[in-house]
N, C-alpha and C positions, 0 to 999 in steps of 0.2 A: 464613086466606087473604084475609079482607077487608082485613087489614093491608097485604097486597101491593097490592091495587087502589088503596088510599088513599095508600100510600107512593110507588109508582112515578112518578106524575105530579110529586110533590114532589121526588123525586130527580132527575128529568129537568130540572125548572125550576131547582133549586139548582145542579146541575152546569153547566147552560147559563150561568147568571149568573156562577158562579165562574170558568169557563174564559174567559168574555168579560172579566171584570174583570182576570184575570191575563194577558190577551192570548195565551191558548193557542188559536191558531187560524191560519188561513191565508186568503189571498185566493182566492176561488173563481173559476170560469170567467167570472163576471160582473164580477169585480174587487171584489167585496164581501167584507169580512172576516167569516168564519164560524168559530165555535169548534168544535173537534173533540171535543165532549162526549158524543156518542151512545154511544161505547164504555162509558161509565159506566153508562148505562141497561141495556146488554146484559149487562155483568158483574154488575151488581146483581141483575138478574132471574135470572141463572144461579146466582148465590150463594144467592139466596132459595130456589130450587128444590133446591139441594144441602142446605141446612139443613132443608128440609121433607121430602125423601125421599132421605137419604144412601144407601139401599140400591139405588136405581134405577141400572141399568147405566150410562146416559149421564151420570149425576151422581155416579159413584163418586169415591173419594178420588183415584185416579190421574187420572181425567178433570178433576176440580176443579183439581188442581195444574197439569196441562197447560194448561187454559184460562186460569186466572189468570196463569200465567207468560207465556203468549203475549200477553195483554192488557198486562201490565207491560212486556214488551219493545217492544211497539208504542208504548206511551206514551213510553218513553224515546227512541225514534226520532222521534216527533212533536215532543217538547220540544227535544231536543239535535241532531236530524239537520239536514242541509243539503239544498237542492233537488237538488243534483247530487253524485255521479254517479247515473245512473238504471240500474235493473236489477241483478240479481245479478252478471252479467258485468262491469258497469261498476264495481261496488263492489270486486270482486276485482282488476281491473286497476288501479284507483286505489290500492289498498293496496300492490300491487307497485311501482308507479311512484313513489308519493309516500312510501312507508314510513309510512303513517298508516292506522290502523284506523277506519273509519267506523261510525257507529251502525247503519247498514244491514247491515253485515257482522256486527256484534255480534248484531243481531236474528236474522240467518240462522243463525249458529253456535248462539245460544241455543235457537232453534227445534229444531235437530237434537238438542241435549242433552236438552231436556225431552221430545221425541218418543221418544228412547231410554229415558228414565225411565218414560214411559207404557207402552211395550211390555214393559219389565222388570217393572212392577207389575201388569200385566194378564194373566190366563191365556189366552194364545193358543196353541192346541195344535199347530199345524204351523209349520214354518219359513216356508212360503209365506204364511200368514196374518200372520205376524209382519212379514215384509218389505212385504207389501201395506199393512198398517196403518201402517208407518213412513213409506212414501211418501205415503199420504193425509194423515197428520198434518203432514208437511212441506209438501206441495204445496197443499192446500186454503187454508191461511191466506195463502199467497203469491198464489194466483190471485184470491182475494177482494180482496186489496190492489191487484192489477193492474186490477180492474174498477172500483175506487173513484175514477174520474175524472169522473164526472157523478153528479148526485143520483139515488138509487133504483136504480142498477144492481145493487148488491149486494143490496138489498132484493128485487128481482124474482128474482134468482138463488137467494136463500135461500128465498123463497116457493115457487118451483118444486120445489126440493129437499125441502122439508117435505111438499108435496103428494105427491111420489113416496113418501116414507117412510110417510105415512099410508095410501096406497093399498095397500101390500103388508104392513102390520102391523095387528094389532088396534088399534082406536081407544083411545087413553088415556082416563082419566076426563074427565068434562065440565069439571071445574075446571081441568085442565091445558090443555085446548083453549082455554078462556077466557083463561088466563094468556098463552098463546102469541099469541092474537089481540090481546090488550091490548098486548103488546110490539111486534108488528107495526104496530099502529095508531099508537102514540106515535112510533115510528120513522118511519112514513110521513108523519105530519103535520110533524114537526120537519125532516125532510130534504126533503120535497116543497116546503115553503115556504122552504127554505134558511135556517132559523133555527139549524140545527146540522148538523154532518156527522160521519161516522164517523171520518175520519182513519185513520192506520195502526193505532191502538189498537183502533178499532171494527171496521174491515174484517178485520183478522187474527183478532180474537177470534171474529167470526162464522164465519170459515173453520175455526177450531179447534173450535167447537162442532159444525159440520157434519161435520167429520172424525170426531169422537167418536161422533156419531149414526150415521154411515155404518158404522163399524166394529162397532157394537153392534146395528144394526137392518137392515142390508142384507145379503143373501146374497152370497157370494164373487163370483158372476157379475156382479152389479150394482156391487159394489166395484171390480171390474176395469174396468167401463165408466166409472165415475166417474174412475178413475185415468187412463184413456185420454183422456177429455175434459180433465182437468187438465193432462196432459202436452202436449196439443195447444195449449192456451191459452198455456202457458209458452213453448213453442217459437215460436208466432206473435208473442208480446209482445216477443221479443228482436229482431224485425225490423220490426214494424209497430205503429202506434198503434191501439188499439181504437176510439178516437174517429173516426179517419180511415176505418176499415173501415165503421163504422156510418153515417157521413155519406154513403158511396157507395151505400148500399142504402136505398131508400124504406121497405121493410118494417121493417128494423132501426131506422131513424130514428124511424118511427112508434111502435114499441114503446119505444124509449128515452125518448120524450117523454111517455109515459103517466104521469099522476100528478104531473107537475112543474107547480107553479102559477106563473102570471106569468112565463112563459119569456122570456128575452132572451138568445139564443145569442151568446156571445162567447168568443174564445180557445179553448184546448184543455184546460185542467186544472181539475177541480173541487177538487182538493187543493192 
């Protein structure tokens, strides 16, 4: 376990430098180039947990295949995707109108395929649980990606989700808690100071992990609630910008700015 605490900062630093060198990043809302290397930190930490505890429900073989595939699909979209079209509807219309498949559409189709693979590999004992799991696996990565338009929005959402899971489940071992806090801390520092960002690969892999955790550690009633919230955000995002909604609420704006160091608000897109 000591190896993890020693290696994670090194992985974070090396991935940041590598992505910076290869120009794998975008201009953030301040007009600064920021590499989307945080997804490497997330997937590395999850992979380490999988190697450490392969029998744990949330890091089963089915879960690992799903999470890793979602990260890879997001990375492909980051590297080869274009800024437009926006949204799932936009990608579908673009494909019909221009007879060209976008990386965003490939990511959406790939997410459905690996989600189906997950439910096929996982013992879900009712059709209702299967369909609920399928929608969570598809919806949560998408919603986390929608929120990744300013620093730490996904971080705050993930933190609230983790607190909910911990409140209704027996606490895991102390070492797992420390691992989790370490990941959140490194993520917080790098994104809060705008040294690195999640990008599609990071935001979607966070959503994938949250979906797996929800399926394995939340009761059906709470899974339904999460699905309702996810569906609500997806519908809203098709018509409105989350940034615009937040800017019109002083409370949401205050929450949105918590943890962001040396803020200079410009533009509308973190990614």
